[in-house]
C-alpha positions as CSV (number, residue, x, y, z in Angstrom):
1,X,159.0,309.7,54.0
2,X,155.8,307.8,54.6
3,X,155.5,304.1,55.2
4,X,153.9,303.6,51.7
5,X,156.8,305.6,50.1
6,X,159.3,303.4,51.9
7,X,157.4,300.2,50.8
8,X,157.6,301.3,47.2
9,X,161.2,302.3,47.4
10,X,162.2,299.0,49.0
11,X,160.2,297.1,46.4
12,X,161.9,299.1,43.7
13,X,165.4,298.5,45.0
14,X,164.9,294.7,45.1
15,X,163.3,294.8,41.6
16,X,166.4,296.5,40.3
17,X,168.6,293.8,41.9
18,X,166.4,291.1,40.4
19,X,166.4,292.8,37.0
20,X,170.2,293.1,37.0
21,X,170.5,289.4,37.9
22,X,168.1,288.6,35.1
23,X,170.6,290.4,32.8
24,X,173.0,287.6,33.4
25,X,170.4,285.1,32.3
26,X,170.0,287.2,29.1
27,X,173.6,286.5,28.3
28,X,173.1,282.8,28.9
29,X,170.0,282.8,26.7
30,X,171.8,284.7,23.9
31,X,174.7,282.2,23.9
32,X,172.2,279.3,24.0
33,X,173.6,278.1,27.4
34,X,170.0,277.9,28.7
35,X,166.9,277.0,26.6
36,X,165.1,280.3,26.7
37,X,163.9,282.8,24.1
38,X,166.5,285.6,24.4
39,X,164.1,288.3,23.3
40,X,161.6,287.4,26.0
41,X,164.4,287.1,28.5
42,X,165.6,290.6,27.6
43,X,162.1,291.9,27.9
44,X,161.9,290.4,31.4
45,X,165.2,292.1,32.3
46,X,163.9,295.5,31.0
47,X,160.4,295.0,32.6
48,X,162.1,294.7,36.0
49,X,164.3,297.8,35.6
50,X,161.5,300.0,34.0
51,X,159.0,298.8,36.6
52,X,161.3,299.7,39.4
53,X,161.8,303.2,38.1
54,X,158.0,303.6,37.6
55,X,157.5,302.6,41.3
56,X,160.2,305.1,42.4
57,X,158.4,307.8,40.5
58,X,155.1,307.0,42.1
59,X,156.8,306.8,45.5
60,X,158.3,310.3,45.0
61,X,154.9,311.7,43.9
62,X,152.8,310.2,46.7
63,X,152.8,313.3,48.8
64,X,151.1,315.1,45.9
65,X,148.3,312.5,45.6
66,X,144.9,313.4,47.1
67,X,144.2,309.8,48.3
68,X,144.5,308.8,52.0
69,X,147.3,306.5,53.2
70,X,145.0,303.6,52.6
71,X,144.4,304.6,49.0
72,X,148.1,305.2,48.5
73,X,148.9,301.7,49.9
74,X,146.4,300.2,47.5
75,X,148.1,301.9,44.6
76,X,151.5,300.7,45.9
77,X,150.4,297.1,46.3
78,X,148.9,297.0,42.8
79,X,152.1,298.4,41.3
80,X,154.2,295.9,43.2
81,X,152.1,293.0,42.1
82,X,152.0,294.3,38.5
83,X,155.8,295.0,38.2
84,X,157.0,291.8,39.9
85,X,154.4,289.9,38.0
86,X,155.6,291.4,34.7
87,X,159.1,290.4,35.5
88,X,158.4,286.8,36.6
89,X,155.7,286.0,34.0
90,X,157.9,287.3,31.2
91,X,160.8,285.3,32.5
92,X,158.7,282.1,32.6
93,X,157.3,282.7,29.1
94,X,160.9,283.0,27.8
95,X,161.4,279.3,28.8
96,X,158.0,278.3,27.5
97,X,158.8,279.9,24.1
98,X,155.3,281.6,23.8
99,X,154.2,285.2,23.2
100,X,151.2,285.3,25.5
101,X,149.7,288.4,24.0
102,X,146.5,286.8,22.9
103,X,144.4,283.7,23.6
104,X,145.1,281.4,20.6
105,X,143.9,278.0,21.9
106,X,147.3,276.8,23.0
107,X,147.4,275.9,26.7
108,X,150.9,277.4,27.6
109,X,150.3,280.5,25.6
110,X,146.8,281.1,26.9
111,X,148.0,280.5,30.5
112,X,150.6,283.2,30.1
113,X,148.0,285.5,28.5
114,X,145.7,285.0,31.4
115,X,148.4,285.5,34.0
116,X,149.5,288.8,32.2
117,X,145.9,290.0,32.2
118,X,145.3,289.2,35.9
119,X,148.6,290.1,37.5
120,X,150.0,292.8,35.1
121,X,147.6,294.6,32.8
122,X,144.6,295.0,35.1
123,X,146.6,296.0,38.3
124,X,148.8,298.3,36.2
125,X,145.9,300.1,34.6
126,X,143.9,300.4,37.9
127,X,147.0,301.7,39.8
128,X,148.1,304.2,37.2
129,X,144.6,305.6,36.6
130,X,144.2,306.0,40.4
131,X,147.6,307.6,40.6
132,X,147.0,310.0,37.8
133,X,143.5,310.8,39.0
134,X,144.8,311.5,42.5
135,X,147.3,314.0,41.1
136,X,144.6,316.2,39.7
137,X,144.4,319.7,41.2
138,X,142.0,320.3,44.1
139,X,138.8,322.0,43.1
140,X,138.3,325.5,44.4
């Protein structure tokens, strides 16, 4: 196992732990014991778990990727930022009671939208495109 694979595996394991702990918050939100949007809170819980499994899949497939260790590390860092960002930003937006899926001129919503673009959407797209492109067969 390479250092990059271990990095992704460790980040995945901790994100599962965080995601499961967030599941407890979901119960508190659903029973109105905390002032959070229960749907966004549930999304945060699921974002963490699904992101962790995505990172595990990438870690497993890294030996098949054509990129150097440096390129693989860049993919790993982008995925870690994106998946941890997806968890925490969605968790925060559950307390702000905003959707954050478009800029609508409301400061809290627009800040969430910008954070999702910068820390989740762009790094996710860059990393997964690089990963998929790196898995293409070698030309003969």
